[in-house]
BAVEX-420288 format. One record per residue (C-alpha): residue number from 1; x, y, z. Coordinates in Angstrom, 2 decimals. Layout:
N
+-----+---------+---------+---------+
|  nr |      c1 |      c2 |      c3 |
+-----+---------+---------+---------+
| NUM |       X |       Y |       Z |
...
+-----+---------+---------+---------+
REM end
This chain:
261
+-----+---------+---------+---------+
|  nr |      c1 |      c2 |      c3 |
+-----+---------+---------+---------+
|   1 |  -54.08 |   11.67 | -143.48 |
|   2 |  -57.89 |   12.32 | -144.13 |
|   3 |  -58.96 |    9.48 | -141.93 |
|   4 |  -56.98 |   11.11 | -139.15 |
|   5 |  -58.12 |   14.66 | -140.08 |
|   6 |  -61.90 |   13.08 | -139.95 |
|   7 |  -60.92 |   11.41 | -136.36 |
|   8 |  -59.66 |   14.76 | -134.98 |
|   9 |  -62.68 |   16.72 | -135.84 |
|  10 |  -65.22 |   14.04 | -134.49 |
|  11 |  -63.03 |   13.87 | -131.28 |
|  12 |  -61.35 |   17.04 | -131.14 |
|  13 |  -62.62 |   17.91 | -127.57 |
|  14 |  -61.66 |   14.55 | -126.22 |
|  15 |  -58.14 |   14.56 | -127.97 |
|  16 |  -57.24 |   18.17 | -126.97 |
|  17 |  -58.12 |   17.14 | -123.10 |
|  18 |  -55.82 |   14.19 | -123.42 |
|  19 |  -52.86 |   15.92 | -125.18 |
|  20 |  -53.56 |   18.84 | -122.54 |
|  21 |  -53.07 |   16.12 | -119.64 |
|  22 |  -50.24 |   14.57 | -121.16 |
|  23 |  -48.04 |   17.53 | -121.56 |
|  24 |  -48.94 |   18.89 | -117.78 |
|  25 |  -48.12 |   15.04 | -116.72 |
|  26 |  -44.65 |   15.42 | -118.45 |
|  27 |  -43.96 |   18.65 | -117.17 |
|  28 |  -45.02 |   17.47 | -113.60 |
|  29 |  -42.79 |   14.31 | -113.91 |
|  30 |  -39.62 |   16.26 | -115.65 |
|  31 |  -39.95 |   18.93 | -112.33 |
|  32 |  -40.22 |   15.90 | -109.83 |
|  33 |  -36.94 |   14.49 | -111.35 |
|  34 |  -35.23 |   17.76 | -111.15 |
|  35 |  -36.20 |   18.06 | -107.43 |
|  36 |  -35.27 |   15.01 | -106.01 |
|  37 |  -36.89 |   15.14 | -102.85 |
|  38 |  -40.02 |   13.73 | -101.73 |
|  39 |  -40.14 |   16.51 |  -98.95 |
|  40 |  -40.32 |   19.04 | -101.64 |
|  41 |  -42.26 |   17.46 | -104.32 |
|  42 |  -43.76 |   14.35 | -105.75 |
|  43 |  -44.66 |   13.34 | -109.21 |
|  44 |  -48.00 |   12.25 | -110.80 |
|  45 |  -47.50 |    8.39 | -110.37 |
|  46 |  -46.55 |    8.83 | -106.73 |
|  47 |  -49.68 |   11.16 | -106.29 |
|  48 |  -51.63 |    8.58 | -108.17 |
|  49 |  -50.28 |    5.61 | -105.81 |
|  50 |  -50.57 |    7.30 | -102.73 |
|  51 |  -54.40 |    8.42 | -103.45 |
|  52 |  -54.65 |    4.74 | -104.23 |
|  53 |  -53.36 |    3.72 | -100.81 |
|  54 |  -55.56 |    6.13 |  -99.25 |
|  55 |  -58.75 |    4.69 | -100.64 |
|  56 |  -57.53 |    0.69 | -100.45 |
|  57 |  -57.20 |    1.29 |  -96.58 |
|  58 |  -60.27 |    3.57 |  -96.08 |
|  59 |  -58.07 |    5.93 |  -94.50 |
|  60 |  -59.51 |    9.16 |  -96.82 |
|  61 |  -63.25 |    8.01 |  -96.80 |
|  62 |  -64.67 |    9.49 |  -93.49 |
|  63 |  -62.73 |   12.88 |  -94.97 |
|  64 |  -64.44 |   12.70 |  -98.20 |
|  65 |  -67.94 |   12.15 |  -96.54 |
|  66 |  -67.17 |   15.20 |  -93.96 |
|  67 |  -65.88 |   17.65 |  -96.93 |
|  68 |  -68.58 |   16.41 |  -99.31 |
|  69 |  -71.22 |   17.09 |  -96.81 |
|  70 |  -69.85 |   20.57 |  -96.44 |
|  71 |  -69.59 |   21.57 | -100.16 |
|  72 |  -72.97 |   19.93 | -100.84 |
|  73 |  -74.85 |   21.56 |  -98.30 |
|  74 |  -73.16 |   25.07 |  -99.00 |
|  75 |  -72.99 |   25.21 | -102.33 |
|  76 |  -76.43 |   23.95 | -102.90 |
|  77 |  -77.88 |   26.76 | -100.36 |
|  78 |  -75.75 |   29.07 | -102.36 |
|  79 |  -76.88 |   28.03 | -105.70 |
|  80 |  -80.38 |   28.42 | -104.69 |
|  81 |  -80.20 |   31.85 | -102.75 |
|  82 |  -77.72 |   33.14 | -105.26 |
|  83 |  -80.00 |   32.49 | -108.46 |
|  84 |  -82.93 |   34.00 | -106.54 |
|  85 |  -81.10 |   36.73 | -104.92 |
|  86 |  -79.71 |   37.65 | -108.31 |
|  87 |  -83.34 |   37.52 | -110.16 |
|  88 |  -84.19 |   39.91 | -107.30 |
|  89 |  -81.34 |   42.23 | -107.76 |
|  90 |  -81.72 |   42.44 | -111.86 |
|  91 |  -85.66 |   43.05 | -111.69 |
|  92 |  -85.48 |   45.46 | -108.58 |
|  93 |  -83.92 |   48.85 | -109.28 |
|  94 |  -84.64 |   49.92 | -105.55 |
|  95 |  -83.40 |   46.49 | -103.91 |
|  96 |  -80.13 |   46.64 | -106.31 |
|  97 |  -79.53 |   50.10 | -105.49 |
|  98 |  -79.99 |   49.52 | -101.55 |
|  99 |  -77.91 |   46.15 | -101.11 |
| 100 |  -75.21 |   46.42 | -103.93 |
| 101 |  -72.78 |   48.15 | -101.99 |
| 102 |  -72.80 |   45.60 |  -99.20 |
| 103 |  -72.49 |   43.17 | -101.83 |
| 104 |  -69.68 |   44.37 | -103.29 |
| 105 |  -68.05 |   44.76 | -100.04 |
| 106 |  -68.78 |   40.93 |  -99.27 |
| 107 |  -67.24 |   39.65 | -102.47 |
| 108 |  -64.10 |   41.54 | -101.91 |
| 109 |  -63.70 |   40.60 |  -98.41 |
| 110 |  -61.62 |   37.28 |  -98.61 |
| 111 |  -63.47 |   34.02 |  -96.77 |
| 112 |  -60.31 |   33.39 |  -94.87 |
| 113 |  -61.00 |   36.94 |  -93.38 |
| 114 |  -64.48 |   36.18 |  -92.45 |
| 115 |  -63.97 |   32.42 |  -91.20 |
| 116 |  -62.77 |   32.86 |  -87.60 |
| 117 |  -65.77 |   34.87 |  -86.71 |
| 118 |  -67.96 |   32.36 |  -88.67 |
| 119 |  -66.20 |   29.91 |  -86.21 |
| 120 |  -66.71 |   31.97 |  -83.22 |
| 121 |  -70.51 |   32.51 |  -84.12 |
| 122 |  -71.36 |   29.04 |  -85.29 |
| 123 |  -68.83 |   26.75 |  -83.31 |
| 124 |  -66.52 |   24.20 |  -84.55 |
| 125 |  -69.17 |   21.85 |  -86.26 |
| 126 |  -70.35 |   21.35 |  -89.56 |
| 127 |  -72.65 |   24.48 |  -89.55 |
| 128 |  -69.82 |   27.00 |  -89.59 |
| 129 |  -67.91 |   24.90 |  -92.46 |
| 130 |  -71.40 |   25.16 |  -94.65 |
| 131 |  -71.61 |   28.81 |  -93.53 |
| 132 |  -68.05 |   29.42 |  -94.85 |
| 133 |  -68.87 |   27.59 |  -98.20 |
| 134 |  -72.10 |   29.03 |  -98.29 |
| 135 |  -70.62 |   32.86 |  -98.25 |
| 136 |  -67.59 |   31.78 | -100.39 |
| 137 |  -69.95 |   30.55 | -103.02 |
| 138 |  -72.95 |   32.60 | -102.97 |
| 139 |  -71.73 |   36.22 | -104.16 |
| 140 |  -70.51 |   35.48 | -107.77 |
| 141 |  -73.63 |   33.53 | -108.43 |
| 142 |  -75.52 |   36.59 | -107.21 |
| 143 |  -73.45 |   39.00 | -109.52 |
| 144 |  -73.54 |   37.04 | -112.74 |
| 145 |  -77.29 |   36.11 | -112.26 |
| 146 |  -78.57 |   40.00 | -111.79 |
| 147 |  -75.93 |   41.05 | -114.77 |
| 148 |  -77.71 |   38.40 | -116.95 |
| 149 |  -80.93 |   39.40 | -116.01 |
| 150 |  -79.78 |   43.11 | -117.05 |
| 151 |  -78.57 |   42.02 | -120.05 |
| 152 |  -81.79 |   40.53 | -121.49 |
| 153 |  -82.91 |   43.04 | -124.21 |
| 154 |  -85.61 |   45.54 | -123.23 |
| 155 |  -87.33 |   44.88 | -126.64 |
| 156 |  -88.39 |   41.44 | -125.37 |
| 157 |  -89.59 |   42.56 | -122.22 |
| 158 |  -91.45 |   45.47 | -124.14 |
| 159 |  -92.85 |   42.96 | -126.52 |
| 160 |  -94.16 |   40.88 | -123.80 |
| 161 |  -95.81 |   43.67 | -122.09 |
| 162 |  -97.41 |   44.89 | -125.15 |
| 163 |  -99.05 |   41.22 | -125.09 |
| 164 | -100.12 |   41.79 | -121.52 |
| 165 |  -97.91 |   38.59 | -120.85 |
| 166 |  -98.20 |   37.78 | -116.63 |
| 167 |  -95.12 |   38.70 | -114.91 |
| 168 |  -94.45 |   35.16 | -113.76 |
| 169 |  -94.56 |   34.12 | -118.01 |
| 170 |  -92.18 |   37.05 | -118.44 |
| 171 |  -89.84 |   35.53 | -115.56 |
| 172 |  -90.04 |   31.87 | -116.78 |
| 173 |  -90.20 |   32.68 | -120.73 |
| 174 |  -87.70 |   35.56 | -120.81 |
| 175 |  -85.53 |   36.34 | -118.28 |
| 176 |  -84.46 |   33.22 | -116.86 |
| 177 |  -83.50 |   31.65 | -120.31 |
| 178 |  -82.20 |   34.75 | -121.56 |
| 179 |  -79.85 |   34.86 | -118.44 |
| 180 |  -78.76 |   31.33 | -118.08 |
| 181 |  -75.51 |   31.61 | -119.81 |
| 182 |  -74.70 |   34.30 | -116.67 |
| 183 |  -76.23 |   31.88 | -114.50 |
| 184 |  -74.07 |   29.06 | -115.31 |
| 185 |  -71.00 |   31.24 | -115.45 |
| 186 |  -72.29 |   32.35 | -111.56 |
| 187 |  -72.49 |   28.52 | -110.91 |
| 188 |  -68.86 |   27.22 | -112.36 |
| 189 |  -67.36 |   30.21 | -110.46 |
| 190 |  -69.29 |   29.25 | -107.27 |
| 191 |  -67.87 |   25.94 | -107.38 |
| 192 |  -64.33 |   27.03 | -107.31 |
| 193 |  -65.20 |   29.68 | -104.70 |
| 194 |  -67.06 |   27.06 | -102.84 |
| 195 |  -63.84 |   24.31 | -102.66 |
| 196 |  -61.85 |   26.83 | -101.33 |
| 197 |  -64.65 |   27.80 |  -98.68 |
| 198 |  -64.09 |   23.71 |  -97.75 |
| 199 |  -60.65 |   24.40 |  -97.31 |
| 200 |  -60.66 |   27.69 |  -95.20 |
| 201 |  -63.36 |   26.55 |  -93.19 |
| 202 |  -61.19 |   23.28 |  -92.29 |
| 203 |  -58.39 |   25.33 |  -91.63 |
| 204 |  -59.88 |   26.65 |  -88.67 |
| 205 |  -61.32 |   24.15 |  -86.13 |
| 206 |  -61.57 |   21.21 |  -87.98 |
| 207 |  -60.49 |   17.73 |  -87.01 |
| 208 |  -61.32 |   15.79 |  -90.76 |
| 209 |  -61.94 |   16.57 |  -94.02 |
| 210 |  -59.73 |   17.08 |  -97.07 |
| 211 |  -58.75 |   20.52 |  -96.05 |
| 212 |  -57.59 |   19.25 |  -92.75 |
| 213 |  -55.89 |   16.55 |  -94.11 |
| 214 |  -53.86 |   19.25 |  -96.62 |
| 215 |  -52.72 |   21.18 |  -93.36 |
| 216 |  -52.20 |   18.14 |  -91.46 |
| 217 |  -49.67 |   16.85 |  -94.42 |
| 218 |  -48.49 |   20.41 |  -94.42 |
| 219 |  -47.47 |   20.10 |  -90.63 |
| 220 |  -45.93 |   16.79 |  -90.97 |
| 221 |  -43.99 |   17.78 |  -94.10 |
| 222 |  -46.13 |   14.74 |  -96.00 |
| 223 |  -45.99 |   16.10 |  -99.48 |
| 224 |  -47.99 |   13.10 | -100.99 |
| 225 |  -50.68 |   13.94 |  -98.79 |
| 226 |  -50.85 |   17.28 |  -99.70 |
| 227 |  -50.74 |   16.64 | -103.25 |
| 228 |  -53.23 |   14.06 | -103.01 |
| 229 |  -55.57 |   16.15 | -101.24 |
| 230 |  -54.93 |   19.34 | -103.54 |
| 231 |  -55.75 |   16.88 | -106.62 |
| 232 |  -58.88 |   15.28 | -105.24 |
| 233 |  -59.96 |   18.67 | -104.39 |
| 234 |  -59.21 |   20.21 | -108.05 |
| 235 |  -60.93 |   16.69 | -109.67 |
| 236 |  -63.94 |   17.45 | -107.89 |
| 237 |  -63.90 |   20.96 | -109.44 |
| 238 |  -63.54 |   19.90 | -113.04 |
| 239 |  -66.13 |   17.08 | -112.41 |
| 240 |  -69.00 |   19.77 | -111.20 |
| 241 |  -67.98 |   21.96 | -113.64 |
| 242 |  -68.83 |   19.56 | -116.22 |
| 243 |  -71.92 |   18.26 | -114.58 |
| 244 |  -72.84 |   21.85 | -114.60 |
| 245 |  -72.49 |   22.32 | -118.09 |
| 246 |  -74.40 |   19.07 | -119.10 |
| 247 |  -77.45 |   20.34 | -117.43 |
| 248 |  -76.97 |   23.87 | -119.22 |
| 249 |  -77.35 |   21.64 | -122.69 |
| 250 |  -80.34 |   20.11 | -121.12 |
| 251 |  -81.98 |   23.15 | -120.20 |
| 252 |  -81.20 |   25.20 | -123.58 |
| 253 |  -80.42 |   22.83 | -126.09 |
| 254 |  -80.43 |   26.00 | -128.64 |
| 255 |  -77.37 |   27.27 | -126.97 |
| 256 |  -73.59 |   26.54 | -128.24 |
| 257 |  -72.05 |   25.87 | -125.25 |
| 258 |  -68.53 |   25.10 | -127.05 |
| 259 |  -67.34 |   28.56 | -126.27 |
| 260 |  -67.53 |   28.23 | -122.35 |
| 261 |  -65.85 |   24.80 | -122.43 |
+-----+---------+---------+---------+
REM end
């Protein structure tokens, strides 16, 4: 018993994750048996086999590439712009007071309402989808970054000022490390918003991509295709969240990230 307890303590996170997946798959399989029709629901084994068939035949590879380009460019730009603007929002009161209402309005506007306008302005090529992903992901990154800057204790900034610390050192040594947990939270929220932006962008005027295949499955009553695309999108979100947490541990080894996981 002690040996099992020690194994659980050392591998607690992995074992809990495996147990969680097992519970979800059991419930998922039970629901599939109760529905009994592939037109309305499919179980995890059918989703796994259909996904394997898509990869084995190469039918989904072009869609993955297109959606990947849209997400990487849109989310990457959103991360750079969002963190930079969030720092400016947090440092400059005048900038924050002038633009905060517009930021709140953009945050309250769903991306599905903006996507048709962006398609009209930028066309139906990749640029429009990248802009949709950018707008979807950038706002939570800005909000969390500047909230983190405002949360940094004034005593640290006053201490730096008393030693005549240059402003760039205050930024790199105090504000950014102090607001890093908020920045990471914003980046993680931006991932989910960006993936939604990929799907919304491909719903309007796309001819390929995971979002396009998802809605194609809806139009043709192909439930395995729909759930396979949804599973791939969800898996992408989980993978990128984990990558950001790993980067946070490297950048802030003094921080205990277990509460965020």
